[in-house]
gemmi code that builds the backbone of each chain (N, CA, C; Angstrom):
import gemmi

chains = {
    "A": [
        ("UNK", (20.061, -0.477, 21.885), (20.682, -0.673, 20.577), (21.560, -1.908, 20.620)),
        ("UNK", (21.466, -2.708, 19.586), (22.296, -3.903, 19.543), (22.379, -4.471, 18.142)),
        ("UNK", (23.371, -5.266, 17.933), (23.621, -5.802, 16.600), (24.273, -7.166, 16.790)),
        ("UNK", (24.021, -8.078, 15.864), (24.694, -9.371, 15.960), (25.050, -9.870, 14.567)),
        ("UNK", (26.285, -10.329, 14.425), (26.749, -10.840, 13.139), (27.375, -12.218, 13.352)),
        ("UNK", (27.004, -13.148, 12.479), (27.621, -14.482, 12.539), (28.500, -14.671, 11.314)),
        ("UNK", (29.749, -15.018, 11.538), (30.660, -15.249, 10.415), (31.156, -16.695, 10.468)),
        ("UNK", (30.731, -17.539, 9.505), (31.272, -18.897, 9.464), (32.753, -18.836, 9.079)),
        ("UNK", (33.589, -19.601, 9.770), (35.019, -19.618, 9.474), (35.355, -20.947, 8.801)),
        ("UNK", (35.567, -20.890, 7.479), (35.879, -22.101, 6.714), (37.158, -21.912, 5.897)),
        ("UNK", (37.322, -20.717, 5.338), (38.498, -20.406, 4.523), (39.318, -19.294, 5.181)),
        ("UNK", (40.566, -19.133, 4.702), (41.410, -18.102, 5.316), (40.854, -16.689, 5.090)),
        ("UNK", (40.104, -16.500, 4.008), (39.526, -15.171, 3.765), (38.420, -14.836, 4.786)),
        ("UNK", (37.850, -15.876, 5.412), (36.825, -15.636, 6.439), (37.421, -14.960, 7.671)),
        ("UNK", (38.724, -15.191, 7.902), (39.399, -14.533, 9.035), (39.355, -13.018, 8.828)),
        ("UNK", (39.654, -12.612, 7.577), (39.644, -11.182, 7.242), (38.229, -10.623, 7.418)),
        ("UNK", (37.224, -11.387, 6.948), (35.826, -10.937, 7.055), (35.421, -10.767, 8.515)),
        ("UNK", (35.778, -11.736, 9.361), (35.373, -11.700, 10.771), (35.977, -10.490, 11.479)),
        ("UNK", (37.271, -10.259, 11.253), (37.892, -9.140, 11.982), (37.409, -7.787, 11.454)),
        ("UNK", (37.069, -7.720, 10.149), (36.535, -6.462, 9.607), (35.173, -6.145, 10.227)),
        ("UNK", (34.335, -7.185, 10.381), (33.028, -7.000, 11.027), (33.208, -6.480, 12.445)),
        ("UNK", (34.149, -7.076, 13.168), (34.416, -6.670, 14.549), (34.833, -5.220, 14.625)),
        ("UNK", (35.746, -4.835, 13.736), (36.224, -3.450, 13.727), (35.074, -2.488, 13.423)),
        ("UNK", (34.269, -2.854, 12.408), (33.156, -1.986, 12.020), (32.198, -1.778, 13.199)),
        ("UNK", (31.852, -2.896, 13.876), (30.896, -2.794, 14.985), (31.474, -1.978, 16.136)),
        ("UNK", (32.771, -2.147, 16.404), (33.399, -1.402, 17.497), (33.377, 0.096, 17.205)),
        ("UNK", (33.705, 0.462, 15.964), (33.725, 1.881, 15.605), (32.319, 2.473, 15.648)),
        ("UNK", (31.336, 1.687, 15.170), (29.947, 2.141, 15.193), (29.465, 2.429, 16.613)),
        ("UNK", (30.004, 1.636, 17.540), (29.592, 1.751, 18.931), (30.350, 2.861, 19.653)),
        ("UNK", (31.290, 3.490, 18.948), (32.031, 4.603, 19.537), (33.329, 4.221, 20.225)),
        ("UNK", (33.792, 2.986, 20.018), (35.088, 2.595, 20.563), (36.186, 3.354, 19.821)),
        ("UNK", (37.329, 3.546, 20.486), (38.448, 4.242, 19.858), (39.054, 3.363, 18.764)),
        ("UNK", (39.844, 3.985, 17.893), (40.534, 3.221, 16.850), (41.464, 2.181, 17.445)),
        ("UNK", (42.084, 2.549, 18.575), (42.989, 1.604, 19.236), (42.212, 0.376, 19.717)),
        ("UNK", (41.083, 0.615, 20.398), (40.286, -0.513, 20.881), (39.762, -1.357, 19.726)),
        ("UNK", (39.337, -0.684, 18.639), (38.837, -1.423, 17.470), (39.947, -2.299, 16.895)),
        ("UNK", (41.180, -1.807, 16.941), (42.313, -2.575, 16.423), (42.636, -3.758, 17.329)),
        ("UNK", (42.583, -3.524, 18.646), (42.817, -4.628, 19.590), (41.780, -5.721, 19.375)),
        ("UNK", (40.511, -5.295, 19.212), (39.434, -6.264, 19.001), (39.642, -7.043, 17.706)),
        ("UNK", (39.964, -6.317, 16.618), (40.167, -6.974, 15.315), (41.308, -7.987, 15.404)),
        ("UNK", (42.357, -7.631, 16.134), (43.500, -8.531, 16.273), (43.100, -9.790, 17.047)),
        ("UNK", (42.336, -9.592, 18.129), (41.890, -10.734, 18.932), (41.005, -11.664, 18.105)),
        ("UNK", (40.090, -11.086, 17.309), (39.207, -11.901, 16.469), (40.028, -12.683, 15.448)),
        ("UNK", (41.031, -12.016, 14.872), (41.881, -12.680, 13.887), (42.569, -13.899, 14.493)),
        ("UNK", (43.045, -13.757, 15.718), (43.751, -14.864, 16.375), (42.810, -16.049, 16.659)),
        ("UNK", (41.628, -15.767, 17.208), (40.736, -16.897, 17.536), (40.171, -17.531, 16.265)),
        ("UNK", (39.979, -16.702, 15.211), (39.490, -17.255, 13.942), (40.537, -18.198, 13.346)),
        ("UNK", (41.797, -17.799, 13.427), (42.848, -18.664, 12.880), (42.976, -19.945, 13.696)),
        ("UNK", (42.802, -19.836, 15.016), (42.816, -21.044, 15.853), (41.764, -22.035, 15.382)),
        ("UNK", (40.569, -21.529, 15.016), (39.507, -22.405, 14.517), (39.994, -23.139, 13.273)),
        ("UNK", (40.547, -22.387, 12.304), (40.994, -23.000, 11.048), (42.081, -24.038, 11.288)),
        ("UNK", (43.046, -23.696, 12.152), (44.190, -24.589, 12.372), (43.783, -25.850, 13.132)),
        ("UNK", (43.010, -25.667, 14.213), (42.760, -26.793, 15.109), (41.462, -27.540, 14.807)),
        ("UNK", (40.458, -26.827, 14.268), (39.153, -27.469, 14.091), (38.688, -27.486, 12.634)),
        ("UNK", (39.422, -26.813, 11.753), (39.108, -26.687, 10.327), (37.940, -25.759, 10.041)),
        ("UNK", (36.897, -25.810, 10.860), (35.815, -24.851, 10.646), (35.078, -24.548, 11.951)),
        ("UNK", (34.376, -23.439, 11.933), (33.639, -23.030, 13.128), (32.876, -21.759, 12.836)),
        ("UNK", (32.386, -21.138, 13.888), (31.588, -19.923, 13.704), (32.036, -18.852, 14.698)),
        ("UNK", (32.101, -17.628, 14.216), (32.355, -16.516, 15.122), (31.125, -15.622, 15.153)),
        ("UNK", (30.620, -15.396, 16.341), (29.466, -14.518, 16.512), (29.928, -13.263, 17.249)),
        ("UNK", (29.620, -12.129, 16.639), (30.009, -10.862, 17.271), (28.735, -10.104, 17.583)),
        ("UNK", (28.546, -9.744, 18.845), (27.341, -8.977, 19.166), (27.712, -7.727, 19.952)),
        ("UNK", (26.962, -6.697, 19.680), (27.243, -5.439, 20.361), (25.995, -4.986, 21.100)),
        ("UNK", (26.199, -4.305, 22.213), (25.057, -3.728, 22.912), (25.479, -2.413, 23.536)),
        ("UNK", (24.498, -1.550, 23.651), (24.784, -0.208, 24.141), (23.636, 0.220, 25.037)),
        ("UNK", (23.937, 0.600, 26.277), (22.902, 1.213, 27.106), (23.472, 2.459, 27.774)),
        ("UNK", (22.771, 3.011, 28.739), (23.187, 4.289, 29.319), (24.581, 4.237, 29.921)),
        ("UNK", (24.923, 3.077, 30.478), (26.171, 3.017, 31.232), (27.329, 2.376, 30.485)),
        ("UNK", (27.013, 1.448, 29.622), (28.094, 0.641, 29.083), (27.886, 0.266, 27.602)),
        ("UNK", (28.986, 0.301, 26.863), (28.988, -0.211, 25.487), (29.818, -1.474, 25.503)),
        ("UNK", (29.314, -2.511, 24.834), (29.948, -3.803, 24.989), (29.963, -4.574, 23.676)),
        ("UNK", (31.077, -5.222, 23.414), (31.159, -6.131, 22.267), (31.544, -7.506, 22.773)),
        ("UNK", (30.733, -8.496, 22.410), (31.022, -9.864, 22.829), (31.332, -10.695, 21.593)),
        ("UNK", (32.444, -11.400, 21.638), (32.828, -12.280, 20.532), (32.808, -13.709, 21.046)),
        ("UNK", (32.061, -14.573, 20.351), (32.053, -15.982, 20.730), (32.541, -16.802, 19.538)),
        ("UNK", (33.596, -17.556, 19.755), (34.148, -18.404, 18.703), (33.903, -19.856, 19.075)),
        ("UNK", (33.126, -20.554, 18.242), (32.824, -21.952, 18.577), (33.247, -22.881, 17.462)),
        ("UNK", (33.705, -24.046, 17.851), (34.013, -25.072, 16.857), (33.715, -26.444, 17.448)),
        ("UNK", (33.678, -27.432, 16.565), (33.458, -28.799, 17.027), (34.701, -29.626, 16.769)),
        ("UNK", (35.838, -28.990, 16.962), (37.122, -29.645, 16.743), (37.515, -30.543, 17.908)),
        ("UNK", (38.794, -30.861, 17.983), (39.274, -31.816, 18.986), (39.253, -31.304, 20.425)),
        ("UNK", (39.007, -29.987, 20.594), (38.988, -29.440, 21.950), (40.385, -29.234, 22.498)),
        ("UNK", (40.441, -28.609, 23.658), (41.742, -28.327, 24.280), (41.894, -29.241, 25.482)),
        ("UNK", (42.960, -30.022, 25.478), (43.147, -31.010, 26.548), (43.342, -30.354, 27.904)),
        ("UNK", (44.178, -29.318, 27.928), (44.487, -28.659, 29.197), (44.372, -27.148, 29.015)),
        ("UNK", (43.188, -26.620, 29.366), (42.912, -25.203, 29.126), (43.889, -24.305, 29.891)),
        ("UNK", (44.178, -24.701, 31.126), (45.085, -23.891, 31.943), (46.457, -23.791, 31.282)),
        ("UNK", (46.912, -24.907, 30.747), (48.204, -24.948, 30.059), (48.176, -24.074, 28.809)),
        ("UNK", (47.051, -24.123, 28.066), (46.929, -23.364, 26.816), (46.954, -21.857, 27.070)),
        ("UNK", (46.634, -21.466, 28.306), (46.605, -20.041, 28.626), (47.929, -19.552, 29.201)),
        ("UNK", (48.894, -20.437, 29.263), (50.197, -20.061, 29.803), (51.069, -19.496, 28.697)),
        ("UNK", (51.761, -18.391, 28.970), (52.669, -17.811, 27.971), (53.720, -18.830, 27.562)),
        ("UNK", (53.936, -18.922, 26.255), (55.017, -19.781, 25.779), (54.596, -21.191, 25.426)),
        ("UNK", (53.309, -21.522, 25.683), (52.853, -22.874, 25.367), (52.164, -22.906, 24.009)),
        ("UNK", (52.444, -23.927, 23.222), (51.760, -24.105, 21.948), (51.614, -25.578, 21.637)),
        ("UNK", (50.432, -25.953, 21.156), (50.234, -27.353, 20.786), (50.451, -27.541, 19.298)),
        ("UNK", (50.557, -26.425, 18.539), (50.641, -26.564, 17.084), (52.053, -26.288, 16.562)),
        ("UNK", (53.012, -26.249, 17.465), (54.385, -26.038, 17.026), (54.718, -24.584, 16.762)),
        ("UNK", (53.784, -23.687, 17.050), (54.056, -22.255, 16.901), (54.854, -21.766, 18.095)),
        ("UNK", (54.906, -20.474, 18.255), (55.675, -19.943, 19.374), (54.809, -19.816, 20.614)),
        ("UNK", (53.540, -20.144, 20.485), (52.691, -20.224, 21.659), (52.265, -18.901, 22.247)),
        ("UNK", (52.167, -17.875, 21.423), (51.720, -16.602, 21.969), (50.224, -16.427, 21.805)),
        ("UNK", (49.571, -17.406, 21.205), (48.159, -17.289, 20.864), (47.227, -16.839, 21.965)),
        ("UNK", (46.717, -17.777, 22.756), (45.642, -17.457, 23.695), (46.020, -16.477, 24.811)),
        ("UNK", (47.179, -16.627, 25.460), (47.516, -15.643, 26.492), (47.602, -14.225, 25.933)),
        ("UNK", (48.094, -14.103, 24.714), (48.179, -12.801, 24.048), (46.795, -12.235, 23.807)),
        ("UNK", (45.890, -13.080, 23.310), (44.522, -12.651, 23.030), (43.841, -12.181, 24.315)),
        ("UNK", (44.096, -12.899, 25.394), (43.491, -12.534, 26.679), (43.900, -11.113, 27.083)),
        ("UNK", (45.140, -10.738, 26.762), (45.613, -9.384, 27.116), (44.971, -8.295, 26.256)),
        ("UNK", (44.459, -8.681, 25.068), (43.851, -7.688, 24.180), (42.428, -7.326, 24.615)),
        ("UNK", (41.796, -8.236, 25.369), (40.376, -8.074, 25.685), (40.188, -7.804, 27.179)),
        ("UNK", (38.948, -7.368, 27.560), (38.674, -7.112, 28.972), (38.284, -8.385, 29.712)),
        ("UNK", (37.539, -9.244, 29.026), (37.166, -10.522, 29.635), (37.431, -11.632, 28.643)),
        ("UNK", (37.787, -12.777, 29.156), (38.170, -13.872, 28.274), (37.875, -15.199, 28.973)),
        ("UNK", (37.094, -16.065, 28.305), (36.765, -17.364, 28.904), (36.852, -18.460, 27.858)),
        ("UNK", (37.291, -19.627, 28.270), (37.298, -20.772, 27.364), (36.521, -21.908, 27.998)),
        ("UNK", (35.632, -22.506, 27.198), (35.001, -23.755, 27.584), (35.427, -24.788, 26.576)),
        ("UNK", (36.070, -25.826, 27.038), (36.480, -26.840, 26.083), (36.493, -28.196, 26.745)),
        ("UNK", (36.029, -29.175, 25.968), (36.075, -30.528, 26.471), (36.833, -31.340, 25.451)),
        ("UNK", (37.757, -32.141, 25.951), (38.573, -32.961, 25.065), (37.676, -33.758, 24.110)),
        ("UNK", (37.838, -33.534, 22.822), (37.072, -34.278, 21.824), (35.719, -33.672, 21.498)),
        ("UNK", (35.332, -32.603, 22.180), (33.976, -32.069, 21.962), (33.941, -30.610, 21.557)),
        ("UNK", (35.052, -30.108, 21.080), (35.040, -28.729, 20.594), (35.399, -27.690, 21.643)),
        ("UNK", (35.418, -26.471, 21.172), (35.881, -25.368, 22.009), (34.975, -24.160, 21.835)),
        ("UNK", (34.724, -23.458, 22.925), (34.030, -22.184, 22.836), (34.860, -21.127, 23.560)),
        ("UNK", (35.293, -20.143, 22.794), (36.025, -19.017, 23.383), (35.071, -17.838, 23.410)),
        ("UNK", (34.934, -17.225, 24.565), (34.041, -16.078, 24.683), (34.842, -14.910, 25.241)),
        ("UNK", (34.823, -13.792, 24.541), (35.622, -12.651, 25.008), (34.865, -11.346, 24.826)),
        ("UNK", (35.117, -10.423, 25.727), (34.335, -9.191, 25.780), (35.241, -7.970, 25.867)),
        ("UNK", (34.824, -6.931, 25.180), (35.479, -5.635, 25.349), (34.379, -4.646, 25.709)),
        ("UNK", (34.597, -3.837, 26.715), (33.546, -2.890, 27.080), (34.117, -1.510, 27.373)),
        ("UNK", (33.224, -0.573, 27.376), (33.602, 0.822, 27.591), (32.478, 1.497, 28.361)),
        ("UNK", (32.884, 2.180, 29.432), (31.884, 2.934, 30.202), (31.499, 4.187, 29.432)),
        ("UNK", (30.202, 4.522, 29.460), (29.746, 5.717, 28.728), (30.078, 6.984, 29.489)),
    ],
    "B": [
        ("UNK", (44.482, -9.668, -3.398), (45.232, -8.755, -4.261), (46.722, -8.909, -3.987)),
        ("UNK", (47.533, -9.167, -5.034), (48.960, -9.362, -4.794), (49.633, -8.058, -4.354)),
        ("UNK", (50.715, -8.192, -3.600), (51.450, -7.019, -3.129), (52.453, -6.596, -4.206)),
        ("UNK", (52.350, -5.362, -4.732), (53.305, -4.932, -5.750), (54.704, -4.754, -5.155)),
        ("UNK", (55.704, -5.238, -5.893), (57.089, -5.101, -5.445), (57.839, -4.320, -6.527)),
        ("UNK", (58.267, -3.097, -6.198), (58.931, -2.247, -7.189), (60.430, -2.239, -6.967)),
        ("UNK", (61.173, -2.206, -8.086), (62.628, -2.130, -7.997), (63.032, -0.665, -8.061)),
        ("UNK", (63.879, -0.270, -7.120), (64.328, 1.123, -7.070), (65.838, 1.065, -6.831)),
        ("UNK", (66.603, 1.047, -7.925), (68.056, 0.893, -7.797), (68.387, -0.445, -7.163)),
        ("UNK", (69.173, -0.390, -6.074), (69.574, -1.618, -5.366), (68.496, -2.126, -4.422)),
        ("UNK", (67.419, -1.349, -4.294), (66.412, -1.675, -3.293), (65.106, -2.160, -3.932)),
        ("UNK", (64.345, -2.901, -3.134), (62.986, -3.275, -3.529), (62.023, -2.571, -2.573)),
        ("UNK", (60.937, -2.079, -3.123), (59.922, -1.464, -2.266), (58.613, -2.238, -2.449)),
        ("UNK", (58.192, -2.893, -1.378), (56.939, -3.654, -1.410), (55.909, -2.912, -0.584)),
        ("UNK", (54.803, -2.553, -1.200), (53.784, -1.785, -0.492), (52.512, -2.618, -0.327)),
        ("UNK", (52.229, -2.970, 0.898), (51.004, -3.722, 1.171), (49.835, -2.751, 1.062)),
        ("UNK", (48.845, -3.078, 0.199), (47.817, -2.085, -0.079), (46.475, -2.333, 0.600)),
        ("UNK", (46.286, -3.569, 1.069), (45.038, -3.844, 1.778), (45.256, -5.062, 2.669)),
        ("UNK", (44.260, -5.378, 3.485), (44.359, -6.543, 4.360), (44.664, -7.785, 3.535)),
        ("UNK", (45.548, -8.643, 4.041), (45.947, -9.831, 3.296), (45.372, -11.077, 3.958)),
        ("UNK", (44.901, -12.008, 3.126), (44.526, -13.313, 3.661), (45.817, -14.096, 3.880)),
        ("UNK", (45.716, -15.193, 4.623), (46.921, -15.989, 4.908), (47.588, -16.437, 3.627)),
        ("UNK", (46.793, -16.858, 2.656), (47.355, -17.340, 1.393), (48.102, -16.225, 0.662)),
        ("UNK", (47.529, -15.029, 0.708), (48.195, -13.890, 0.063), (49.506, -13.542, 0.761)),
        ("UNK", (49.531, -13.709, 2.064), (50.769, -13.453, 2.813), (51.857, -14.428, 2.358)),
        ("UNK", (51.483, -15.702, 2.227), (52.464, -16.713, 1.818), (52.934, -16.481, 0.380)),
        ("UNK", (52.006, -16.060, -0.478), (52.355, -15.736, -1.865), (53.358, -14.577, -1.909)),
        ("UNK", (53.078, -13.563, -1.094), (53.936, -12.386, -0.991), (55.336, -12.801, -0.523)),
        ("UNK", (55.372, -13.706, 0.451), (56.635, -14.213, 0.983), (57.478, -14.845, -0.148)),
        ("UNK", (56.843, -15.680, -0.947), (57.542, -16.337, -2.067), (58.008, -15.319, -3.100)),
        ("UNK", (57.089, -14.408, -3.483), (57.411, -13.403, -4.502), (58.632, -12.588, -4.084)),
        ("UNK", (58.625, -12.159, -2.821), (59.707, -11.283, -2.369), (61.046, -12.026, -2.369)),
        ("UNK", (61.044, -13.245, -1.863), (62.286, -14.024, -1.824), (62.835, -14.194, -3.242)),
        ("UNK", (61.927, -14.430, -4.193), (62.333, -14.637, -5.583), (62.936, -13.347, -6.167)),
        ("UNK", (62.273, -12.204, -5.894), (62.744, -10.923, -6.443), (64.094, -10.526, -5.872)),
        ("UNK", (64.260, -10.730, -4.564), (65.533, -10.348, -3.931), (66.682, -11.040, -4.656)),
        ("UNK", (66.466, -12.312, -4.997), (67.498, -13.063, -5.705), (67.673, -12.587, -7.131)),
        ("UNK", (66.564, -12.447, -7.875), (66.694, -12.137, -9.297), (67.185, -10.713, -9.544)),
        ("UNK", (66.883, -9.777, -8.639), (67.358, -8.402, -8.831), (68.651, -8.119, -8.064)),
        ("UNK", (69.170, -9.115, -7.365), (70.391, -8.930, -6.551), (70.262, -7.703, -5.656)),
        ("UNK", (69.118, -7.605, -4.981), (68.847, -6.412, -4.173), (69.695, -6.385, -2.914)),
        ("UNK", (69.999, -5.169, -2.453), (70.772, -4.996, -1.213), (69.879, -4.586, -0.060)),
        ("UNK", (68.686, -4.142, -0.399), (67.785, -3.702, 0.657), (66.327, -3.880, 0.255)),
        ("UNK", (65.468, -4.072, 1.257), (64.036, -4.232, 1.013), (63.264, -3.328, 1.960)),
        ("UNK", (62.315, -2.586, 1.396), (61.404, -1.806, 2.234), (60.042, -2.463, 2.181)),
        ("UNK", (59.508, -2.732, 3.371), (58.197, -3.357, 3.469), (57.276, -2.296, 4.067)),
        ("UNK", (56.451, -1.698, 3.206), (55.604, -0.599, 3.652), (54.230, -1.126, 4.075)),
        ("UNK", (53.938, -1.023, 5.372), (52.685, -1.570, 5.905), (51.728, -0.467, 6.391)),
        ("UNK", (51.940, 0.755, 5.865), (51.108, 1.892, 6.272), (49.614, 1.579, 6.143)),
        ("UNK", (49.239, 0.828, 5.093), (47.819, 0.579, 4.831), (47.222, -0.522, 5.708)),
        ("UNK", (48.056, -1.218, 6.477), (47.518, -2.311, 7.287), (46.904, -1.779, 8.573)),
        ("UNK", (45.617, -2.096, 8.807), (44.966, -1.598, 10.020), (45.093, -2.586, 11.177)),
        ("UNK", (45.738, -3.719, 10.950), (46.086, -4.614, 12.054), (47.104, -5.633, 11.590)),
        ("UNK", (47.934, -6.087, 12.508), (48.871, -7.171, 12.225), (48.706, -8.214, 13.319)),
        ("UNK", (48.307, -9.422, 12.927), (48.165, -10.454, 13.947), (49.444, -11.293, 14.000)),
        ("UNK", (49.421, -12.368, 14.782), (50.646, -13.147, 14.966), (51.100, -13.778, 13.650)),
        ("UNK", (50.139, -14.188, 12.816), (50.502, -14.847, 11.555), (51.271, -13.897, 10.642)),
        ("UNK", (50.723, -12.716, 10.432), (51.350, -11.795, 9.484), (52.670, -11.252, 10.037)),
        ("UNK", (52.730, -11.004, 11.351), (53.991, -10.461, 11.864), (55.090, -11.514, 11.843)),
        ("UNK", (54.732, -12.773, 12.072), (55.742, -13.837, 11.954), (56.199, -13.992, 10.516)),
        ("UNK", (55.250, -13.877, 9.582), (55.599, -14.003, 8.159), (56.542, -12.881, 7.748)),
        ("UNK", (56.260, -11.647, 8.190), (57.129, -10.517, 7.840), (58.523, -10.707, 8.426)),
        ("UNK", (58.566, -11.240, 9.639), (59.860, -11.469, 10.281), (60.646, -12.524, 9.495)),
        ("UNK", (59.973, -13.597, 9.082), (60.655, -14.618, 8.269), (61.156, -14.029, 6.968)),
        ("UNK", (60.323, -13.138, 6.367), (60.727, -12.532, 5.101), (62.007, -11.728, 5.280)),
        ("UNK", (62.096, -10.996, 6.392), (63.294, -10.195, 6.660), (64.512, -11.108, 6.843)),
        ("UNK", (64.312, -12.224, 7.546), (65.434, -13.141, 7.773), (65.853, -13.835, 6.480)),
        ("UNK", (64.874, -14.202, 5.651), (65.180, -14.842, 4.364), (65.952, -13.892, 3.463)),
        ("UNK", (65.497, -12.615, 3.420), (66.170, -11.621, 2.585), (67.614, -11.447, 3.051)),
        ("UNK", (67.801, -11.480, 4.364), (69.141, -11.299, 4.921), (70.076, -12.419, 4.457)),
        ("UNK", (69.531, -13.637, 4.408), (70.341, -14.775, 3.944), (70.726, -14.610, 2.485)),
        ("UNK", (69.949, -13.809, 1.767), (70.266, -13.549, 0.363), (71.025, -12.244, 0.204)),
        ("UNK", (71.460, -11.656, 1.306), (72.312, -10.475, 1.245), (71.581, -9.149, 1.224)),
        ("UNK", (70.282, -9.151, 1.563), (69.537, -7.886, 1.567), (69.030, -7.574, 2.974)),
        ("UNK", (69.123, -6.314, 3.341), (68.636, -5.871, 4.637), (67.190, -5.397, 4.458)),
        ("UNK", (66.315, -5.742, 5.405), (64.903, -5.350, 5.287), (64.540, -4.329, 6.365)),
        ("UNK", (63.715, -3.373, 5.992), (63.176, -2.477, 7.003), (61.664, -2.352, 6.807)),
        ("UNK", (60.932, -2.555, 7.891), (59.473, -2.426, 7.839), (59.118, -0.988, 8.184)),
        ("UNK", (58.352, -0.345, 7.340), (58.000, 1.052, 7.606), (56.482, 1.227, 7.685)),
        ("UNK", (56.067, 2.218, 8.463), (54.658, 2.620, 8.474), (53.747, 1.835, 9.394)),
        ("UNK", (54.298, 1.157, 10.411), (53.415, 0.462, 11.352), (52.605, 1.521, 12.108)),
        ("UNK", (51.281, 1.442, 12.009), (50.416, 2.424, 12.653), (50.505, 2.302, 14.175)),
        ("UNK", (50.346, 3.426, 14.905), (50.494, 3.386, 16.369), (49.607, 2.335, 17.051)),
        ("UNK", (48.326, 2.260, 16.636), (47.442, 1.304, 17.310), (47.795, -0.138, 16.941)),
        ("UNK", (48.345, -0.325, 15.743), (48.791, -1.660, 15.332), (49.991, -2.079, 16.185)),
        ("UNK", (50.905, -1.119, 16.415), (52.078, -1.384, 17.248), (51.636, -1.743, 18.664)),
        ("UNK", (50.636, -1.010, 19.174), (50.127, -1.253, 20.530), (49.564, -2.673, 20.644)),
        ("UNK", (48.769, -3.068, 19.644), (48.179, -4.404, 19.660), (49.262, -5.486, 19.589)),
        ("UNK", (50.288, -5.249, 18.784), (51.385, -6.219, 18.661), (52.074, -6.444, 20.001)),
        ("UNK", (52.315, -5.341, 20.707), (52.988, -5.441, 21.998), (52.100, -6.184, 23.000)),
        ("UNK", (50.797, -5.841, 23.027), (49.867, -6.526, 23.932), (49.836, -8.021, 23.655)),
        ("UNK", (49.906, -8.345, 22.375), (49.847, -9.743, 21.958), (51.129, -10.480, 22.338)),
        ("UNK", (52.200, -9.728, 22.569), (53.468, -10.342, 22.958), (54.421, -10.511, 21.796)),
        ("UNK", (54.139, -9.834, 20.674), (54.994, -9.946, 19.493), (55.822, -8.673, 19.352)),
        ("UNK", (57.131, -8.823, 19.239), (57.966, -7.627, 19.225), (58.770, -7.472, 17.938)),
        ("UNK", (58.562, -8.349, 16.956), (59.310, -8.280, 15.691), (60.818, -8.201, 15.956)),
        ("UNK", (61.261, -8.967, 16.913), (62.660, -8.928, 17.327), (63.610, -9.194, 16.151)),
        ("UNK", (64.650, -8.392, 16.073), (65.655, -8.594, 15.031), (65.273, -7.997, 13.686)),
        ("UNK", (64.115, -7.304, 13.634), (63.691, -6.705, 12.383), (63.845, -5.183, 12.465)),
        ("UNK", (64.434, -4.585, 11.425), (64.558, -3.129, 11.386), (63.203, -2.504, 11.118)),
        ("UNK", (62.923, -1.393, 11.800), (61.688, -0.661, 11.523), (62.031, 0.823, 11.396)),
        ("UNK", (61.223, 1.533, 10.641), (61.384, 2.979, 10.531), (60.013, 3.599, 10.422)),
        ("UNK", (59.948, 4.907, 10.724), (58.663, 5.595, 10.774), (57.916, 5.543, 9.438)),
        ("UNK", (58.610, 5.930, 8.354), (57.932, 5.953, 7.058), (58.922, 5.594, 5.948)),
        ("UNK", (58.440, 5.656, 4.733), (59.230, 5.276, 3.557), (60.537, 6.067, 3.473)),
        ("UNK", (60.431, 7.372, 3.713), (61.594, 8.246, 3.612), (62.694, 7.833, 4.594)),
        ("UNK", (62.280, 7.612, 5.855), (63.271, 7.208, 6.854), (63.813, 5.817, 6.577)),
        ("UNK", (62.955, 4.956, 6.047), (63.381, 3.602, 5.706), (64.461, 3.627, 4.635)),
        ("UNK", (64.248, 4.458, 3.611), (65.229, 4.586, 2.525), (66.545, 5.151, 3.058)),
        ("UNK", (66.451, 6.172, 3.911), (67.654, 6.773, 4.485), (68.423, 5.732, 5.290)),
        ("UNK", (67.696, 4.920, 6.032), (68.316, 3.867, 6.844), (69.051, 2.856, 5.952)),
        ("UNK", (68.375, 2.418, 4.889), (68.999, 1.427, 3.993), (70.227, 2.012, 3.301)),
        ("UNK", (70.136, 3.291, 2.896), (71.267, 3.932, 2.221), (72.471, 4.005, 3.152)),
        ("UNK", (72.199, 4.368, 4.423), (73.322, 4.489, 5.365), (73.959, 3.115, 5.596)),
        ("UNK", (73.135, 2.076, 5.632), (73.668, 0.721, 5.839), (74.520, 0.271, 4.669)),
        ("UNK", (73.972, 0.429, 3.452), (74.689, -0.096, 2.282), (75.925, 0.757, 1.991)),
        ("UNK", (75.891, 2.067, 2.283), (77.051, 2.913, 2.070), (78.182, 2.472, 2.985)),
        ("UNK", (77.824, 2.198, 4.252), (78.835, 1.779, 5.212), (79.519, 0.499, 4.734)),
        ("UNK", (78.705, -0.399, 4.178), (79.248, -1.673, 3.715), (80.234, -1.488, 2.569)),
        ("UNK", (79.867, -0.608, 1.609), (80.735, -0.389, 0.449), (82.026, 0.298, 0.890)),
        ("UNK", (81.892, 1.249, 1.855), (83.082, 1.957, 2.332), (84.072, 1.008, 2.996)),
        ("UNK", (83.531, 0.015, 3.643), (84.370, -0.894, 4.419), (85.207, -1.826, 3.561)),
        ("UNK", (84.930, -1.852, 2.268), (85.647, -2.804, 1.426), (87.002, -2.302, 0.969)),
    ],
}
model = gemmi.Model(1)
for chain_id, residues in chains.items():
    chain = gemmi.Chain(chain_id)
    for i, (resn, *xyz) in enumerate(residues, 1):
        res = gemmi.Residue()
        res.name, res.seqid = resn, gemmi.SeqId(i, " ")
        for name, pos in zip(("N", "CA", "C"), xyz):
            atom = gemmi.Atom()
            atom.name, atom.element = name, gemmi.Element(name[0])
            atom.pos, atom.b_iso = gemmi.Position(*pos), 0.0
            res.add_atom(atom)
        chain.add_residue(res)
    model.add_chain(chain)
structure = gemmi.Structure()
structure.add_model(model)
structure.setup_entities()
C-alpha cells in the first residue's frame, strides 16, 4: 500500500494544504494523533522555508506500508539560492532570515530522519521521514 | 476566514475557528491590536482549541499579540492548546515564554478576573 501527493508551494495557503495532506496520510496509515501533529508541524516549517527563501517549490509526501513498517517521507525541493552552510543552518539558534533561528534544528527533532542537500545557488532539497514499526 | 473577536465586559474573547494562513494570522494580529485600543480592554482570551497544530510562525505571532496587548494595558491568556500541539511546540523549541496560558476558556476567564481584581484593589 502506498500513496503519493505533490503540493506546489507558491502561496501562503499552500502551506496549510501541504500540512493537511501530511496529517491525513499519517492518520490513514495508522499513526497516532501526536505523530500526525508532529509531521504536520514539520511540513509547515519546511513549506514556509520554501516561501521565504526560494519563493516557490514543491513538497512531495509519500507513504508506504508493509508488514514491518509504516513510513511517511516528505521531500521539499526548491530552486532558490540554496544554503551556504548546511551544518550552520542545523545549529540551534542560527538564522539567516533574521528570525530566532529555531527552524531546521527544531524540524529535525520532530522527525525520525532528516537530510538536507543544498548547493549554494542551486536550490535545496530537504528530505525527512517518520516511521512506525507495525 | 477571519477570527471573530467578541467583547465581554472588560475582556475580549478571540476564538480561532480553523487553520489560519499566514496572511490571516497577520490580519488577526492587526484586528486584535485595534480592538484592544478601541474597547479599552483589560484582558484578552485567545482560544486556540480548534487549532490542530501551531508552527513557529503562528506561535511567534500569538506571542507578539500578547506583548502588543500588554503595551496597551491588556493582559492576554492563551487557552485550549491541545496536548499534541503543546508536545510539537516543545519539540520545535518554542515555549511561548512570557505568555499566560490556561487549560480552557473558563480557567482563562478566572485567571483574567483574578488579575484585574488585584489591580483595582491595589489602587
